[in-house]
FIBA-357791 format. One record per residue (C-alpha): residue number from 0; residue in three letters; x, y, z negated. Coordinates in Angstrom, 1 decimal. Each point is the difference from the previous one (the first is absolute). Last residue first. Layout:
! FIBA-357791
- NUM, ALA, X, Y, Z
...
//
This chain:
! FIBA-357791
- 80, ASN, -44.7, -71.3, 47.2
- 79, GLU, 2.0, 3.3, -1.0
- 78, LYS, 3.1, -1.6, 0.5
- 77, GLU, -0.6, -0.8, 3.7
- 76, GLY, -1.2, 3.5, 0.7
- 75, LEU, 3.5, 1.1, -1.2
- 74, TYR, 1.3, -2.3, 1.9
- 73, GLU, -1.3, 1.5, 3.4
- 72, ASN, 0.5, 3.4, -0.6
- 71, GLU, 3.7, -0.6, -0.7
- 70, SER, 0.3, -1.2, 3.9
- 69, PHE, -1.6, 3.1, 1.5
- 68, ASN, 3.2, 1.8, 1.3
- 67, ASP, 1.4, -3.0, 1.3
- 66, PHE, 2.3, 1.0, 2.4
- 65, THR, 0.1, -0.3, 3.9
- 64, GLU, 2.5, 1.5, 1.7
- 63, GLU, -0.1, 2.2, 3.1
- 62, GLY, 2.8, 1.5, 1.5
- 61, GLU, 0.5, -2.6, 3.0
- 60, LYS, -3.3, 0.0, 1.0
- 59, VAL, -1.0, 3.9, 0.0
- 58, GLU, 3.3, 0.6, 1.6
- 57, LYS, -1.2, -2.5, 2.9
- 56, ALA, -3.5, 2.1, 0.1
- 55, ARG, 2.1, 3.5, 0.5
- 54, SER, 2.3, -1.9, 2.7
- 53, GLU, -3.2, -1.3, 1.9
- 52, LYS, -1.7, 3.2, -0.1
- 51, TYR, 3.4, 1.5, 1.3
- 50, MET, -0.3, -2.3, 2.7
- 49, VAL, -3.4, 0.6, 1.4
- 48, PHE, 0.1, 3.7, -0.6
- 47, SER, 3.4, 0.3, 2.3
- 46, ILE, -1.6, -2.3, 3.0
- 45, TYR, -3.0, 2.2, -0.5
- 44, ILE, 1.5, 2.8, 0.9
- 43, LEU, 2.5, -1.1, 2.1
- 42, GLY, -3.3, -1.1, 2.2
- 41, PHE, -1.3, 3.4, -0.4
- 40, GLY, 3.2, 1.6, 1.0
- 39, SER, 0.4, -2.1, 3.3
- 38, LEU, -3.7, 0.4, 0.9
- 37, THR, 0.5, 3.6, -0.4
- 36, THR, 3.3, 0.2, 1.9
- 35, LEU, -1.4, -2.1, 2.9
- 34, VAL, -3.2, 2.5, 0.0
- 33, ILE, 1.9, 3.1, 0.1
- 32, LYS, 2.7, -1.4, 2.5
- 31, TRP, -3.6, -0.9, 2.2
- 30, SER, -0.3, 3.3, 0.2
- 29, TYR, 3.2, 1.4, 0.6
- 28, PRO, 0.0, -2.7, 3.0
- 27, PHE, 2.6, -2.5, -0.3
- 26, GLY, 3.6, 0.4, 0.8
- 25, LEU, 2.3, -2.2, -2.5
- 24, TYR, 1.5, 2.6, -1.6
- 23, SER, -2.0, 0.9, -2.7
- 22, LEU, -1.0, -3.2, -0.9
- 21, VAL, 3.6, -1.4, -0.8
- 20, THR, 0.0, 1.1, -3.3
- 19, LEU, -3.5, -0.9, -0.9
- 18, TRP, 0.7, -3.8, 1.8
- 17, ILE, 2.9, -0.2, -2.2
- 16, GLY, -1.7, 0.9, -3.4
- 15, ILE, -3.1, -2.4, 1.4
- 14, ILE, 2.9, -2.7, 0.4
- 13, LEU, 1.4, 0.3, -3.8
- 12, ILE, -3.2, 0.3, -1.7
- 11, VAL, -1.3, -3.3, 2.0
- 10, TYR, 3.7, -1.7, -1.2
- 9, ALA, -1.2, 1.4, -3.4
- 8, LYS, -2.7, -1.9, 0.3
- 7, ARG, 1.2, -3.0, 1.6
- 6, MET, 2.6, 0.5, -3.4
- 5, MET, -2.3, -0.1, -2.2
- 4, ILE, -2.5, -3.2, 1.7
- 3, ASN, 3.8, -2.0, -0.3
- 2, TYR, 0.1, 1.1, -3.5
- 1, LYS, -2.9, -1.4, -0.8
- 0, MET, 0.5, -3.2, 1.5
//
């Protein structure tokens, strides 16, 4: 399921890239082009930021190992009592 979500986001980035490429040739007035380019840029920034945060969270989860660092302290406490 997560693979499909990442692929959708990558697809959206592709579509926004194509949109930004074609936008200058569509004949919109200059003021509209500025607004549309800015909004498309913000959309691209948002989606790439979300993908970055998800990839960082995934790296942390994969690289995370659980160690019993304080297991010796438990045994020392039992011996003293």
